[in-house]
VMD Tcl script that draws the C-alpha trace (Angstrom):
set ca {
  {13.46 49.65 7.33}
  {14.04 47.42 10.75}
  {11.24 47.89 12.96}
  {10.48 46.40 16.47}
  {9.57 43.15 16.74}
  {6.57 44.33 19.08}
  {5.21 46.91 16.52}
  {5.60 44.07 13.70}
  {3.01 42.01 15.58}
  {0.96 44.34 16.23}
  {0.71 45.26 12.32}
  {0.49 41.70 11.76}
  {-2.22 41.14 13.98}
  {-4.29 44.16 12.43}
  {-4.44 42.18 8.87}
  {-4.98 38.72 10.13}
  {-6.44 38.79 13.71}
  {-4.89 37.59 17.20}
  {-5.61 34.26 16.10}
  {-4.13 33.53 13.11}
  {-0.60 35.20 14.09}
  {1.49 32.02 16.45}
  {3.82 33.58 18.56}
  {4.64 30.98 21.50}
  {7.23 28.25 21.19}
  {4.66 25.73 21.62}
  {2.42 26.80 18.99}
  {4.92 27.45 16.34}
  {6.39 23.92 16.79}
  {4.35 22.09 14.28}
  {5.54 24.70 11.78}
  {9.36 24.49 12.11}
  {10.24 21.02 11.76}
  {9.71 19.10 8.53}
  {8.09 15.88 7.67}
  {11.30 14.28 7.33}
  {14.17 16.74 7.23}
  {14.66 19.98 8.17}
  {14.29 22.05 11.68}
  {14.99 26.05 12.55}
  {13.44 28.83 14.46}
  {11.12 31.60 13.68}
  {9.94 34.56 15.73}
  {5.99 33.96 14.00}
  {3.73 31.88 11.97}
  {1.09 34.31 9.81}
  {-2.23 32.38 8.78}
  {-3.78 34.83 6.20}
  {-7.44 33.62 5.60}
  {-7.70 35.09 1.99}
  {-5.25 36.22 -0.93}
  {-5.95 39.61 0.27}
  {-4.51 39.16 3.50}
  {-1.66 36.90 2.15}
  {-0.56 40.09 0.20}
  {-1.24 42.56 2.94}
  {1.16 40.25 5.40}
  {3.92 40.52 2.56}
  {3.38 44.18 2.73}
  {4.19 44.37 6.24}
  {6.83 41.94 6.09}
  {8.83 42.70 3.12}
  {10.44 46.32 4.40}
  {10.69 44.84 8.09}
  {13.62 42.54 6.84}
  {12.31 39.18 7.92}
  {13.06 35.99 5.86}
  {9.50 35.09 4.72}
  {9.16 31.14 4.64}
  {6.25 30.15 2.89}
  {4.75 26.79 3.53}
  {1.36 24.84 2.55}
  {1.47 20.96 3.81}
  {5.02 21.12 5.20}
  {4.94 17.42 3.60}
  {8.45 18.03 1.80}
  {11.50 15.49 2.24}
  {14.21 18.01 1.91}
  {13.58 20.35 4.32}
  {12.66 23.46 1.90}
  {9.50 24.77 3.50}
  {11.17 25.19 7.39}
  {13.50 27.64 7.95}
  {17.19 27.12 8.68}
  {19.39 28.27 11.26}
  {22.27 30.82 11.14}
  {20.43 32.93 8.81}
  {21.34 36.88 9.27}
  {17.66 37.88 10.16}
  {14.70 36.50 11.79}
  {12.39 33.99 10.00}
  {8.45 34.46 9.97}
  {6.80 31.73 8.62}
  {3.38 32.30 6.09}
  {0.94 29.00 6.43}
  {-1.28 29.06 3.27}
  {-3.35 26.13 4.29}
  {-6.68 28.25 4.75}
  {-6.56 29.65 1.19}
  {-7.15 26.09 -0.19}
  {-10.19 27.05 -3.05}
  {-9.99 25.15 -6.42}
  {-11.86 26.82 -9.10}
  {-12.71 24.57 -12.56}
  {-12.68 26.11 -15.71}
  {-14.39 22.89 -17.24}
  {-14.30 24.68 -20.79}
  {-10.56 24.54 -21.13}
  {-10.11 20.92 -19.00}
  {-8.30 23.63 -16.55}
  {-8.12 24.28 -13.00}
  {-7.17 27.34 -10.43}
  {-5.85 26.27 -7.53}
  {-4.97 28.25 -4.37}
  {-1.58 27.58 -2.49}
  {-2.97 25.51 0.38}
  {-5.03 23.39 -2.02}
  {-4.35 19.78 -1.92}
  {-3.88 16.52 -4.01}
  {-6.61 14.98 -2.44}
  {-8.64 17.68 -2.36}
  {-8.34 17.89 -5.80}
  {-8.58 14.18 -6.97}
  {-11.95 14.32 -5.24}
  {-13.27 17.42 -7.23}
  {-12.32 16.08 -10.72}
  {-13.37 12.64 -9.84}
  {-17.20 13.56 -10.68}
  {-16.08 14.97 -13.84}
  {-13.89 12.15 -14.91}
  {-10.93 13.52 -14.94}
  {-7.94 13.18 -12.95}
  {-4.78 15.58 -11.89}
  {-0.95 15.83 -12.63}
  {-0.25 13.18 -9.38}
  {-2.12 10.36 -7.88}
  {0.85 8.72 -5.75}
  {2.62 8.96 -2.81}
  {2.35 12.54 -2.33}
  {-1.47 12.63 -2.41}
  {-1.26 10.40 0.63}
  {0.18 12.87 3.41}
  {-2.13 16.03 1.92}
  {1.06 17.76 -0.51}
  {-0.36 21.12 -1.76}
  {-1.04 21.63 -5.43}
  {1.29 24.35 -5.58}
  {4.10 23.00 -3.76}
  {4.17 20.42 -6.61}
  {4.41 23.02 -8.83}
  {7.26 24.87 -7.50}
  {9.29 22.33 -7.04}
  {8.70 20.64 -10.30}
  {7.69 17.32 -8.10}
  {6.98 14.07 -10.59}
  {5.00 11.80 -9.39}
  {4.08 7.90 -10.92}
  {1.97 8.56 -14.08}
  {4.05 8.43 -16.63}
  {2.67 10.63 -19.60}
  {2.73 13.74 -17.51}
  {6.29 14.63 -16.00}
  {6.81 17.00 -13.33}
  {4.08 19.41 -12.58}
  {4.67 22.51 -14.58}
  {2.95 25.15 -15.74}
  {3.64 28.86 -17.28}
  {0.05 30.26 -16.05}
  {0.57 31.33 -12.65}
  {-0.33 34.74 -10.16}
  {2.72 35.44 -7.68}
  {4.39 38.21 -5.73}
  {7.66 38.60 -6.14}
  {10.68 41.40 -4.79}
  {12.70 43.11 -7.14}
  {16.49 44.09 -6.99}
  {15.52 47.25 -5.34}
  {13.19 45.59 -2.79}
  {9.98 46.65 -4.05}
  {7.16 44.25 -3.66}
  {5.04 43.16 -7.00}
  {2.28 41.40 -8.04}
  {2.54 39.63 -11.21}
  {-1.00 38.26 -12.93}
  {0.00 35.37 -15.66}
  {-2.74 33.23 -15.32}
  {-3.91 34.69 -18.17}
  {-7.36 35.62 -16.65}
  {-8.36 39.26 -16.76}
  {-8.99 40.08 -12.86}
  {-8.31 43.42 -12.63}
  {-5.38 46.42 -12.29}
  {-4.35 46.78 -8.62}
  {-3.58 44.26 -6.19}
  {-6.74 44.55 -4.38}
  {-8.54 44.31 -7.38}
  {-7.10 40.85 -8.81}
  {-6.79 38.94 -5.33}
  {-10.31 39.72 -4.51}
  {-12.36 39.22 -7.82}
  {-10.00 35.72 -7.84}
  {-11.04 34.98 -4.31}
  {-14.61 35.62 -4.67}
  {-14.52 34.32 -8.77}
  {-15.62 37.21 -9.88}
  {-15.02 36.63 -13.31}
  {-16.82 35.60 -16.14}
  {-16.07 32.84 -19.18}
  {-14.72 35.62 -21.46}
  {-12.31 36.41 -18.95}
  {-10.65 33.22 -19.32}
  {-8.15 33.54 -21.99}
  {-7.39 31.05 -24.41}
  {-3.67 30.64 -23.97}
  {-0.69 29.26 -25.92}
  {0.83 29.23 -22.52}
  {1.35 25.41 -21.09}
  {-0.47 24.38 -18.24}
  {1.46 21.20 -18.00}
  {4.13 19.49 -19.28}
  {2.78 18.02 -23.04}
  {5.86 17.45 -24.43}
  {7.34 14.79 -22.07}
  {5.28 12.13 -23.01}
  {7.57 12.00 -26.15}
  {10.76 13.48 -24.25}
  {10.71 9.83 -21.88}
  {10.48 7.93 -25.36}
  {13.81 8.98 -26.11}
  {15.84 6.04 -24.93}
  {18.93 7.27 -26.44}
  {19.10 9.87 -24.74}
  {22.15 10.57 -22.60}
  {19.89 13.39 -20.89}
  {18.07 12.14 -18.07}
  {13.66 12.42 -18.29}
  {13.09 14.82 -15.67}
  {15.22 16.21 -12.79}
  {14.73 19.79 -10.75}
  {17.34 21.44 -12.17}
  {16.44 20.78 -15.61}
  {15.93 24.52 -16.99}
  {13.43 23.31 -19.69}
  {10.85 23.13 -16.62}
  {11.99 26.24 -14.92}
  {9.54 29.40 -15.56}
  {8.15 31.52 -13.01}
  {6.57 29.78 -10.33}
  {7.35 26.28 -11.57}
  {10.29 25.28 -10.22}
  {11.08 28.25 -7.84}
  {11.11 26.52 -4.71}
  {9.39 29.27 -2.42}
  {11.31 32.00 -4.01}
  {8.07 33.54 -5.07}
  {5.04 34.00 -3.23}
  {2.47 32.03 -4.92}
  {-1.27 32.92 -4.98}
  {-2.59 30.64 -7.86}
  {-1.97 28.22 -10.58}
  {-3.75 27.17 -13.76}
  {-3.16 23.28 -14.75}
  {-4.43 20.98 -17.15}
  {-6.61 17.98 -15.80}
  {-6.61 14.59 -17.64}
  {-8.89 12.02 -19.02}
  {-9.69 9.39 -16.42}
  {-8.86 5.80 -18.03}
  {-12.08 4.18 -18.84}
  {-10.13 0.85 -17.46}
  {-7.16 -0.21 -16.77}
  {-5.27 -3.29 -16.00}
  {-2.31 -3.95 -13.35}
  {0.50 -6.50 -13.32}
  {3.25 -7.49 -11.26}
  {6.11 -8.24 -13.46}
  {8.95 -10.09 -11.94}
  {12.29 -11.29 -12.26}
  {16.07 -11.76 -11.44}
  {17.16 -10.12 -14.35}
  {17.67 -6.26 -14.35}
  {18.76 -6.22 -18.16}
  {15.39 -7.94 -18.87}
  {13.62 -5.51 -16.70}
  {15.47 -2.84 -19.06}
  {14.53 -4.44 -22.27}
  {10.78 -4.27 -21.28}
  {11.54 -1.07 -20.35}
  {12.93 -0.09 -23.99}
  {10.18 -2.02 -25.55}
  {7.72 -0.30 -24.14}
  {8.71 3.15 -24.36}
  {9.88 2.59 -28.41}
  {7.03 0.22 -29.20}
  {3.78 0.86 -27.33}
  {1.12 3.10 -29.05}
  {0.11 4.35 -25.82}
  {2.50 4.73 -22.66}
  {1.84 2.77 -19.31}
  {-0.44 4.50 -16.94}
  {2.56 3.70 -14.07}
  {4.99 1.73 -13.81}
  {6.32 1.75 -9.98}
  {9.65 -0.41 -9.33}
  {10.32 -2.13 -5.91}
  {13.39 -3.99 -4.93}
  {12.98 -7.47 -2.60}
  {14.25 -5.72 0.15}
  {11.91 -2.36 -0.14}
  {8.73 -5.06 0.15}
  {10.25 -6.82 2.94}
  {10.65 -3.24 4.61}
  {7.27 -2.04 3.92}
  {5.66 -5.40 5.27}
  {7.11 -4.85 8.31}
  {7.87 -1.48 9.06}
  {4.87 0.31 6.86}
  {2.20 -1.73 7.95}
  {0.69 0.78 10.13}
  {0.80 3.05 7.12}
  {-0.94 0.40 4.91}
  {-3.50 -0.31 7.56}
  {-4.70 3.15 8.24}
  {-4.81 3.37 4.02}
  {-7.00 -0.21 3.49}
  {-9.48 1.08 5.88}
  {-9.83 4.91 6.27}
  {-8.56 5.66 2.83}
  {-6.07 8.62 1.77}
  {-8.31 11.17 2.96}
  {-7.22 10.88 6.95}
  {-3.51 10.74 5.96}
  {-3.00 13.92 6.79}
  {-4.38 13.91 10.59}
  {-2.68 10.57 11.26}
  {0.62 12.07 10.19}
  {-0.47 15.28 12.09}
  {-1.36 13.44 15.36}
  {2.21 11.51 15.59}
  {3.99 14.63 15.34}
  {2.14 16.43 18.41}
  {2.08 13.24 19.93}
  {6.18 13.23 19.49}
  {6.32 16.90 20.53}
  {4.70 15.22 23.75}
  {6.89 12.48 24.38}
  {9.88 14.65 24.06}
  {9.04 16.99 26.78}
  {8.29 13.63 29.49}
  {11.91 12.72 31.18}
  {11.36 9.15 30.33}
  {10.21 9.00 26.82}
  {11.64 9.10 23.79}
  {10.01 10.84 20.22}
  {10.68 7.39 18.77}
  {8.18 5.85 21.04}
  {5.37 6.54 19.29}
  {6.36 4.86 15.88}
  {7.34 2.04 18.05}
  {3.54 1.44 19.55}
  {2.25 2.35 16.24}
  {4.43 -0.27 14.68}
  {3.64 -3.30 17.49}
  {0.00 -2.18 17.24}
  {0.04 -2.81 13.38}
  {1.44 -6.13 14.11}
  {-0.99 -7.07 15.60}
  {-2.76 -7.46 12.27}
  {-1.99 -9.79 9.30}
  {0.74 -8.92 6.97}
  {-0.72 -6.30 4.39}
  {1.21 -7.71 1.52}
  {-0.86 -10.59 -0.96}
  {0.15 -13.88 -0.37}
  {0.87 -13.87 -4.17}
  {3.58 -11.12 -3.80}
  {4.98 -12.67 -0.67}
  {6.04 -15.44 -3.00}
  {7.14 -13.62 -6.35}
  {9.19 -11.74 -3.37}
  {11.02 -15.10 -2.19}
  {11.63 -15.94 -5.54}
  {12.51 -12.81 -7.29}
  {14.49 -10.05 -6.56}
  {13.14 -7.16 -8.92}
  {9.69 -6.08 -9.22}
  {7.41 -3.72 -11.71}
  {4.07 -2.72 -10.80}
  {2.70 -1.81 -14.32}
  {-0.66 -0.19 -15.27}
  {-2.10 0.80 -18.64}
  {-5.04 1.00 -20.57}
  {-7.18 -1.53 -21.18}
  {-7.21 -1.31 -25.11}
  {-2.57 -1.60 -24.49}
  {-2.90 -5.08 -23.07}
  {-2.43 -7.27 -25.87}
  {0.45 -5.02 -27.22}
  {2.02 -5.59 -23.91}
  {1.64 -9.44 -23.60}
  {3.39 -9.33 -27.68}
  {6.48 -7.56 -25.67}
  {6.44 -9.65 -23.00}
  {6.53 -12.67 -25.18}
  {9.26 -11.51 -27.16}
  {11.45 -10.55 -24.15}
  {10.84 -13.96 -22.54}
  {11.99 -15.89 -25.23}
  {15.62 -14.80 -24.15}
  {15.02 -14.04 -20.59}
  {12.77 -15.26 -17.59}
  {9.99 -12.40 -16.70}
  {7.15 -13.78 -14.10}
  {4.06 -11.92 -15.20}
  {1.06 -11.54 -12.17}
  {-1.86 -10.20 -13.49}
  {-4.02 -8.77 -11.02}
  {-7.53 -8.21 -10.30}
  {-8.72 -5.00 -8.84}
  {-8.42 -6.16 -5.13}
  {-4.82 -7.32 -5.82}
  {-3.49 -4.24 -7.83}
  {-5.20 -2.32 -4.93}
  {-2.96 -4.05 -2.18}
  {0.11 -3.70 -4.74}
  {-0.27 0.33 -4.80}
  {-1.07 0.57 -1.08}
  {2.90 -1.43 -0.65}
  {4.03 1.10 -2.85}
  {2.80 3.94 -0.91}
  {4.10 3.17 2.25}
  {7.48 2.35 1.11}
  {8.93 5.55 1.60}
  {7.80 6.26 5.64}
  {8.90 2.50 6.20}
  {12.68 3.88 5.49}
  {12.27 6.78 8.26}
  {10.33 4.01 10.33}
  {13.14 1.76 10.08}
  {15.49 4.48 11.20}
  {13.66 5.44 14.07}
  {13.19 2.19 15.89}
  {16.99 1.01 15.20}
  {18.30 4.14 15.87}
  {21.07 2.75 18.22}
  {23.01 0.54 15.58}
  {22.99 3.14 12.87}
  {24.29 6.89 12.37}
  {21.56 7.79 9.46}
  {19.01 7.62 7.29}
  {20.54 9.31 3.60}
  {17.42 9.19 1.48}
  {18.27 10.48 -1.77}
  {16.06 10.64 -5.45}
  {18.11 10.20 -8.85}
  {17.61 10.73 -11.86}
  {19.28 8.17 -14.68}
  {20.07 9.14 -18.01}
  {17.25 7.98 -20.62}
  {20.09 5.60 -22.26}
  {21.23 4.00 -19.16}
  {20.80 -0.23 -19.35}
  {23.02 -0.40 -16.35}
  {20.09 0.92 -14.05}
  {20.45 -1.27 -10.81}
  {22.90 0.55 -8.72}
  {26.12 -2.03 -7.94}
  {27.83 0.40 -4.96}
  {32.16 0.03 -4.50}
  {33.24 -1.86 -1.63}
  {34.64 1.01 -0.29}
  {31.07 2.35 0.36}
  {29.22 -0.85 0.84}
  {31.27 -1.63 3.77}
  {29.52 1.73 5.51}
  {25.89 0.63 4.64}
  {24.05 -1.41 6.28}
  {20.95 -1.75 4.36}
  {20.22 0.02 1.16}
  {16.01 0.44 -0.38}
  {15.05 0.93 -3.74}
  {12.02 1.67 -5.53}
  {11.11 4.35 -8.16}
  {9.18 5.59 -11.16}
  {10.64 2.90 -13.47}
  {10.12 3.74 -17.06}
  {11.37 7.76 -15.94}
  {14.17 6.45 -14.88}
  {13.80 8.25 -11.38}
  {14.65 6.77 -8.42}
  {14.21 6.85 -4.93}
  {17.03 5.22 -2.81}
  {17.27 5.26 0.59}
  {20.49 4.25 2.72}
  {20.97 3.30 6.19}
  {24.38 4.16 7.34}
  {25.85 1.91 10.08}
  {27.10 3.89 13.84}
  {30.37 5.02 13.50}
  {30.43 6.51 10.14}
  {29.66 10.27 9.37}
  {26.46 10.24 7.40}
  {27.29 13.38 5.67}
  {31.10 12.16 4.74}
  {29.32 8.84 3.51}
  {26.27 10.80 1.41}
  {29.37 12.87 -0.04}
  {31.07 9.85 -1.14}
  {27.38 8.89 -2.67}
  {27.09 11.70 -4.78}
  {30.38 11.48 -6.03}
  {29.62 7.83 -7.47}
  {26.43 8.47 -8.31}
  {28.24 11.51 -10.74}
  {30.03 8.57 -12.17}
  {26.47 7.33 -13.54}
  {25.60 10.10 -15.45}
  {22.75 10.81 -12.99}
  {21.23 14.14 -12.11}
  {19.94 14.87 -8.14}
  {17.67 15.58 -6.89}
  {15.32 14.18 -9.44}
  {11.64 15.12 -8.25}
  {12.31 16.18 -4.23}
  {13.80 19.85 -4.87}
  {17.37 20.84 -3.10}
  {15.69 21.73 0.22}
  {18.81 22.38 2.34}
  {20.01 18.64 1.76}
  {21.44 19.42 -1.60}
  {23.86 22.16 -3.35}
  {21.64 23.93 -6.50}
  {23.12 23.48 -9.29}
  {24.50 26.73 -11.14}
  {21.50 26.75 -13.67}
  {19.42 26.69 -10.66}
  {20.93 28.99 -8.57}
  {20.64 31.56 -11.23}
  {17.33 31.14 -11.92}
  {16.73 31.63 -7.72}
  {18.81 34.65 -7.70}
  {16.48 35.97 -10.49}
  {13.28 35.38 -9.01}
  {14.28 36.55 -5.60}
  {17.43 39.34 -6.13}
  {17.28 40.30 -2.49}
  {17.24 36.71 -1.25}
  {13.72 37.63 0.92}
  {12.24 34.20 0.46}
  {13.62 31.11 1.50}
  {16.85 32.14 2.33}
  {19.75 29.51 2.24}
  {17.74 26.76 -0.53}
  {19.93 24.73 -2.04}
  {22.75 25.81 0.23}
  {23.24 28.53 -1.07}
  {23.55 31.73 0.71}
  {21.49 32.67 3.84}
  {22.15 36.56 3.54}
  {20.50 39.82 1.69}
  {21.39 39.71 -1.77}
  {23.12 36.65 -1.53}
  {26.40 38.31 0.27}
}
mol new
graphics top color blue
foreach p $ca { graphics top sphere $p radius 0.5 }
foreach p [lrange $ca 0 end-1] q [lrange $ca 1 end] { graphics top cylinder $p $q radius 0.2 }
display resetview
C-alpha cells in the first residue's frame, strides 16, 4: 500500500504528537549523518515516547512502503544507523532515545533494557549493587545504547565477556508476506496482545513469578573458555560469526528491538593495573599465550596501544581527555552533540569550514599541559608496543611469575600503576579512536581520507603485528594500531596519502588482511562500509525477508525483497 506523504505524516502525528515528528531538513539533519561514517536522506524522524507508540508507528510505516531506519544514540562507526542514498523508497528514521528505561531483575542478576537506554546509564544503575555491565570502555563514553551493542554484537574491552549477546529479547519483524509481528522471547509473562505486552512491560506490571528461570543465554557465557584456545585458526569474535547470531543479537537493525534481557557481572573488589612495554612483538605474543593458558582467572582487560597512537592521542585527543578527566563520561554525549551542532552551523556560513570546530577545540586543549603521564611518555620514547593490563588483585602473583619467565629470554618493561596512573592510562586509551578522526579533519589537505578498520586475527596468530607490503606502504602516510589484545581484536586506522583513491586502497588493504586469515569487521559491524559475508547476509534476509528495515546494510540490495 502506498500512501501520500501528508497523509502519512498526519497518521504519525496522531500517534506521537506534532512535537515528536520532525519533518524540516534542519531538524532532521542530526539524525541523517553518522558519528564517523554515513549520511543519507530521510523524509521524517519519528520519536515515540512509549513502547506502544513505537509499535503503533510501525503499524503505520510498514504498510506505507517506506524504508525504516532504527536509531538510538547514532554513535556507530560504520554508518549502520543512518539512511543510505539510492534506495528505491523514501526513508523514515525512528529515534528511540526517549525509551531509556532499565528494569533490574535482582534475583536473576539480570536486567531488561529498552532500546534507548545507554551503557552509561546502566553503569550508574548497577554500581550501587556492586555489579557492572558487559562493556565499560569507549562506547559508554559517547552514549552508545545497550540494545545497539547487542544488535551489532559489539565487543568491548572486558576479556571474559566476548561479544554483547542474548537469546532473550522482545522484537518486531516483518514476515515474507509483509505482515508485522511482535515476538516476545524475553521469557517474561507480559500478556497476549502487543498492547498488553508493551504496556505491561513499560509500566513494569509483572511480578517475580512472571520472570521465568530460563536455559537461554543472556551473555556469551562460553567466551572465557573460547578465548583461551590459542591453537585455533578461528578468531575469537567477529560480526559474521554464526555462533553469535540469534534474533536480536547481530540483527544490525533488521529487527525492531523493544527490549533485551542481559546478565550483569560482579564488580571486582580490587584490581591492579600494569603498563607492559617492549620493542618485541614476539615477547608480547608470548605473554598473551602464557596468560590465556595458565592464569587461573582471566585479566579484566588488556588494551594494546602502539607508540604512534600515544603520540597521536596526545596531539589530537587532548580535548577528549580533558573533558573526561574534569567532567566524566556523563557529559561526553552532550559534548559530541554540541560539536555536531556547531559543525552544521559552520557549514551554513560562507567563510567557515565544518572542521573549524575541531581546529578550535584542538587549539584550546593545547593551552593545557599534556594529559599523558611522564612515565608513559618515557616508555613511549623507549618502546614501540604498550599493553595496558588490569587484573583481579588475587592474580598479581600469577602474573609476576609469568612475567619473570618471559623476561628470562626477552625484555618486557613493567610499570605497576597506582589508581591515579591507571586512570590516566585509560583516559589515553578512551580518546584514541576520536584522535584519528580529528587528525584527518585538521590535515584534510594533506591526505585523501581516513580508513578505519577493525579486524579479528586467528587465535593462533603469532605474527600479530602488521607488516604492510611496500605497495601499500607507499600509499599510506600514517597507520595507528590499538585494540583488545588478548581477544586479538585490533582497530587499525590508516591515513591515505593525497593523490590515491581511498576506496582502492581499502580494497587492497582488505585483500592483504584476507591473506592473514583475519575476519572483519570484528565488532563495529558491516554498516555501509563492508560487504556482509554469506552467513551474515543470509541471517539478515531471514530476519527481514522484505528488506523493510535498514536496506543496504552490508552493501546488500536496497530494493524491496532484495531485488
